[in-house]
C-alpha positions as CSV (number, residue, x, y, z in Angstrom):
1,M,-21.5,-8.0,-0.3
2,T,-24.7,-6.6,1.2
3,N,-25.5,-2.9,1.5
4,Q,-26.2,-3.2,5.2
5,Y,-23.8,-1.4,7.6
6,R,-23.1,-1.4,11.3
7,T,-22.3,2.1,12.4
8,Y,-19.8,2.9,15.2
9,N,-19.3,6.0,17.2
10,P,-15.6,6.2,18.2
11,D,-16.6,7.9,21.5
12,E,-18.6,4.8,22.5
13,L,-15.8,2.2,21.9
14,K,-12.9,1.1,24.0
15,V,-9.5,2.1,22.6
16,M,-8.5,-1.4,21.6
17,E,-11.9,-2.1,19.9
18,L,-11.6,1.1,17.9
19,Q,-8.0,0.4,17.0
20,G,-8.8,-3.1,15.8
21,L,-11.6,-1.8,13.5
22,M,-9.5,1.0,12.1
23,Q,-6.4,-1.2,11.6
24,G,-8.5,-3.9,9.9
25,A,-9.9,-1.3,7.5
26,V,-7.0,1.0,6.8
27,A,-4.7,-1.5,5.4
28,P,-2.2,-2.7,4.1
29,R,0.1,-0.2,5.8
30,P,3.8,0.2,5.1
31,I,6.1,-0.5,8.0
32,C,8.6,2.1,9.4
33,F,11.4,0.1,11.0
34,A,12.8,2.9,13.1
35,S,16.3,3.0,14.6
36,T,16.9,5.7,17.3
37,V,19.3,6.5,20.1
38,D,18.9,8.0,23.6
39,L,21.0,10.7,25.2
40,N,23.5,8.0,26.3
41,G,23.8,6.5,22.8
42,N,21.8,3.4,23.6
43,V,20.2,2.1,20.4
44,N,16.5,1.2,20.1
45,L,14.9,-0.5,17.1
46,S,11.1,-0.8,16.6
47,P,8.6,-1.2,13.8
48,F,5.6,1.2,13.3
49,S,2.8,0.7,10.8
50,F,1.4,4.2,11.2
51,F,3.7,5.4,8.5
52,N,4.0,6.8,5.0
53,M,5.7,9.3,2.8
54,F,4.1,12.8,2.5
55,S,6.4,14.9,0.4
56,T,9.1,14.6,-2.2
57,K,10.7,18.0,-2.1
58,P,11.5,18.2,0.7
59,P,11.6,14.4,1.2
60,I,9.4,13.8,4.2
61,L,8.4,10.6,5.9
62,I,6.0,10.6,8.9
63,F,5.4,7.8,11.4
64,S,3.4,7.8,14.6
65,P,4.4,6.0,17.8
66,A,1.1,6.0,19.6
67,R,0.6,6.1,23.4
68,R,-0.2,2.6,24.6
69,G,-3.9,2.0,24.8
70,R,-3.8,-0.2,27.9
71,D,-1.9,2.1,30.2
72,N,-1.2,5.4,28.4
73,T,2.6,5.1,28.5
74,T,4.9,6.3,25.7
75,K,7.3,4.2,23.7
76,H,11.0,4.4,23.8
77,T,11.2,5.5,20.2
78,L,9.1,8.6,20.9
79,E,11.2,9.4,24.0
80,N,14.4,9.0,22.0
81,V,13.5,11.3,19.1
82,L,12.4,14.0,21.5
83,D,15.9,13.8,23.1
84,V,17.9,13.1,19.9
85,P,16.0,14.2,16.9
86,E,17.4,11.7,14.4
87,V,16.0,8.4,13.1
88,C,17.0,5.8,10.5
89,I,13.9,4.5,8.8
90,N,14.4,1.0,7.2
91,V,11.9,-0.8,4.9
92,V,10.8,-4.3,5.9
93,T,10.9,-7.2,3.5
94,Y,9.5,-10.7,3.7
95,N,12.9,-12.2,4.5
96,M,13.2,-10.1,7.7
97,V,9.5,-9.9,8.8
98,Q,9.9,-12.4,11.7
99,Q,12.9,-10.6,13.1
100,T,11.1,-7.3,12.7
101,S,8.1,-8.6,14.7
102,L,10.5,-9.9,17.4
103,S,12.0,-6.4,17.7
104,S,8.6,-5.0,18.7
105,T,8.7,-6.9,22.0
106,E,8.6,-4.5,24.9
107,Y,12.0,-5.1,26.3
108,P,13.3,-2.8,29.1
109,R,14.6,0.6,28.2
110,G,18.3,0.4,27.2
111,T,17.9,-3.0,25.4
112,N,19.4,-3.1,22.0
113,E,16.7,-4.8,19.7
114,F,19.3,-5.3,17.0
115,I,20.9,-7.9,19.2
116,K,17.6,-9.4,20.4
117,A,16.3,-9.8,16.9
118,G,19.6,-10.9,15.4
119,L,19.9,-8.0,13.0
120,T,23.1,-6.2,11.9
121,E,23.9,-2.5,12.7
122,E,25.3,-0.5,9.8
123,T,26.9,2.8,10.7
124,S,24.9,5.8,9.3
125,L,26.8,8.6,7.5
126,T,24.9,11.7,8.7
127,I,23.1,10.6,11.9
128,K,23.8,8.7,15.1
129,P,21.2,5.9,14.9
130,P,22.5,3.0,12.9
131,R,20.9,1.4,9.8
132,V,19.6,-2.1,9.5
133,K,22.0,-3.9,7.1
134,E,19.4,-6.5,6.2
135,S,17.0,-3.8,4.9
136,P,17.4,-3.1,1.2
137,V,16.4,0.6,1.6
138,Q,17.4,2.8,4.5
139,F,16.6,6.5,5.1
140,E,18.8,8.6,7.3
141,C,16.5,11.3,8.6
142,V,16.5,14.3,10.9
143,V,13.3,14.9,12.9
144,N,11.9,18.3,12.0
145,Q,8.9,18.2,14.4
146,V,6.9,15.9,16.7
147,I,3.2,16.7,16.9
148,P,1.3,15.0,19.7
149,L,-2.3,14.3,18.7
150,G,-3.7,13.8,22.2
151,T,-2.9,12.8,25.8
152,E,-5.0,9.7,26.2
153,G,-4.1,6.1,25.6
154,G,-4.1,5.4,21.8
155,A,-3.2,9.0,20.9
156,G,-0.6,9.3,18.1
157,N,2.5,11.4,17.9
158,L,3.4,12.5,14.4
159,V,7.2,12.3,14.0
160,I,8.0,14.4,10.9
161,C,11.2,13.2,9.4
162,E,13.3,14.8,6.6
163,V,15.4,12.4,4.6
164,K,19.1,13.4,4.4
165,L,20.4,10.2,2.7
166,M,18.7,7.3,1.1
167,H,20.6,4.0,0.7
168,V,19.3,1.4,-1.8
169,N,20.7,-2.1,-2.3
170,I,21.5,-2.5,-6.0
171,D,20.0,-6.0,-5.8
172,V,16.5,-4.6,-5.8
173,L,17.1,-2.2,-8.8
174,N,16.0,-3.0,-12.3
175,A,18.0,-2.4,-15.5
176,V,17.1,1.3,-15.6
177,G,17.9,2.0,-11.9
178,K,14.3,1.9,-10.5
179,I,13.2,-0.2,-7.6
180,D,11.8,-3.5,-8.9
181,Q,8.6,-4.2,-6.9
182,Q,9.0,-7.9,-7.3
183,K,12.7,-8.0,-6.2
184,I,12.2,-5.8,-3.1
185,D,9.5,-8.1,-1.8
186,L,8.0,-5.7,0.8
187,V,5.6,-6.6,3.5
188,S,2.9,-4.5,5.2
189,R,0.6,-4.6,8.2
190,L,-3.1,-5.3,8.4
191,G,-5.4,-5.8,11.4
192,G,-4.5,-8.2,14.3
193,D,-1.6,-10.5,13.5
194,W,-2.1,-10.2,9.8
195,Y,0.6,-9.1,7.3
196,A,0.5,-8.8,3.5
197,R,3.3,-9.6,1.1
198,A,3.8,-7.4,-2.0
199,H,5.0,-10.1,-4.3
200,G,4.0,-12.5,-7.1
201,E,0.4,-12.5,-8.1
202,A,-0.5,-10.0,-5.3
203,L,1.1,-7.3,-7.5
204,F,-0.8,-5.7,-10.4
205,E,-0.6,-2.5,-12.4
206,V,-3.3,0.1,-13.0
207,P,-2.3,2.7,-15.6
208,K,-2.6,6.2,-14.2
209,P,-4.7,8.6,-16.2
210,L,-2.2,11.4,-15.9
211,T,-1.9,12.3,-19.6
212,T,-5.2,10.9,-20.9
213,L,-8.8,12.0,-20.6
214,G,-11.1,9.0,-20.3
215,I,-14.7,9.3,-21.4
216,G,-15.8,8.4,-17.9
217,V,-18.3,5.8,-16.6
218,D,-21.1,8.4,-17.1
219,A,-20.5,8.3,-20.8
220,L,-20.9,4.5,-21.1
221,P,-24.0,3.2,-22.9
222,I,-26.8,2.6,-20.4
223,E,-26.8,-1.2,-21.0
224,I,-23.1,-1.3,-20.1
225,R,-23.4,1.0,-17.2
226,T,-26.2,-1.0,-15.6
227,S,-24.8,-4.4,-16.5
228,T,-25.3,-7.2,-13.9
229,V,-22.2,-8.9,-15.3
230,L,-19.6,-6.2,-15.6
231,T,-18.0,-5.1,-12.3
232,G,-17.1,-1.7,-11.0
233,N,-13.5,-2.3,-12.0
234,D,-14.7,-3.3,-15.5
235,L,-16.6,0.0,-15.8
236,G,-13.6,1.9,-14.6
237,M,-11.3,0.4,-17.3
238,L,-14.0,1.1,-20.0
239,G,-14.4,4.6,-18.7
240,N,-10.7,5.2,-18.8
241,T,-10.7,4.9,-22.6
242,E,-10.2,8.1,-24.6
243,N,-11.3,6.9,-28.1
244,L,-13.6,4.0,-29.0
245,P,-12.7,1.6,-31.8
246,D,-14.2,2.5,-35.2
247,A,-16.7,0.4,-37.0
248,S,-14.2,-1.1,-39.5
249,D,-12.0,-2.3,-36.6
250,I,-15.0,-3.8,-34.9
251,E,-16.0,-5.7,-38.0
252,V,-12.5,-7.1,-38.5
253,F,-12.4,-8.2,-34.8
254,K,-15.9,-9.8,-35.1
255,R,-14.9,-11.8,-38.2
256,M,-11.6,-13.0,-36.5
257,N,-13.1,-13.9,-33.1
258,K,-14.8,-17.3,-33.4
259,E,-16.3,-17.1,-29.8
260,L,-17.9,-13.8,-30.6
261,Q,-19.2,-15.1,-33.9
262,H,-20.7,-18.1,-32.2
263,I,-22.7,-16.2,-29.6
264,I,-23.9,-13.7,-32.2
265,N,-25.1,-16.4,-34.5
266,T,-26.7,-18.7,-32.0
267,L,-28.2,-16.6,-29.2
268,T,-31.4,-14.6,-28.9
269,E,-31.1,-10.9,-28.4
270,D,-31.7,-11.0,-24.7
271,A,-29.2,-13.8,-24.1
272,L,-26.7,-12.2,-26.5
273,L,-26.4,-9.1,-24.4
274,K,-25.5,-11.0,-21.3
275,A,-23.1,-13.3,-23.2
276,K,-21.3,-10.3,-24.7
277,H,-20.9,-8.8,-21.3
278,Q,-19.5,-12.1,-20.0
279,L,-17.0,-12.4,-22.8
280,A,-16.0,-8.7,-22.4
281,H,-15.4,-9.3,-18.7
282,Q,-13.0,-12.1,-19.5
283,Y,-11.0,-9.8,-21.8
284,L,-11.1,-7.0,-19.2
285,E,-9.7,-9.4,-16.6
286,R,-6.7,-9.7,-18.9
287,K,-6.6,-5.9,-19.3
288,E,-7.5,-6.2,-23.0
289,V,-9.7,-3.1,-22.9
290,E,-9.8,-2.4,-26.7
291,S,-10.9,-5.9,-27.5
292,A,-13.6,-5.7,-24.7
293,W,-14.9,-2.6,-26.3
294,K,-15.1,-4.3,-29.7
295,I,-17.1,-7.1,-28.2
296,L,-19.5,-4.8,-26.5
297,L,-20.0,-2.6,-29.6
298,S,-20.5,-5.6,-31.9
């Protein structure tokens, strides 16, 4: 990737041009599959990718049904929550993503998208809007506040929702009662027609440095910090180390690792540094940080 940039001024772009750029860059975004009702009890179901969680105590979810960019009209979901301040927020999985997309069709007001999309209404326990039975996690929420962000087409409206009940299908729980990220198989929105599936090899773990104090990238030896082989992610993992291996551990590793022995015994000093970095990179790709350090310090 080059270091050349094209700079955009939002004021000089059409709404849909700006929206396309932002949605392509701010992604993947979780999907709020929102069920609401109007004053007459008519059900509406629609997905929104301007959505996330913002507080645990109180439990707050926020989504934003924006004003339409093409004609500045508002969406039925927004009109409903202003009249009946309740919403059921359902998560979206891979098995229901096509039905979820279908429900975003701009049907006439009063149309029940549950029926159009072939989804099943499940009665909520504390609010009027129904839950989506096919969704493995459903949040019954009251709407605390709606904050309009503007009056032009494309302006968002922050719907601040407080969770009153959370329903979790036991099929997506692991042995200790936590949500298994592989089992739940969530999907998210990107730019244009693109979605992402949080499943299989797309999932990976990065240990959070909450209880550790890594040495930091700035503390890495200069030949490591300026390596043309090691990536930014490699440096981040190395910098997240609290304590470096001691000399005796390095010597044991060096005697046991035939590949490291070979490059040390056969390469010149200049070639050896690059080869060690390449070998360390392979170990870092497997998250074997301590072994990578032993290679680099050999």
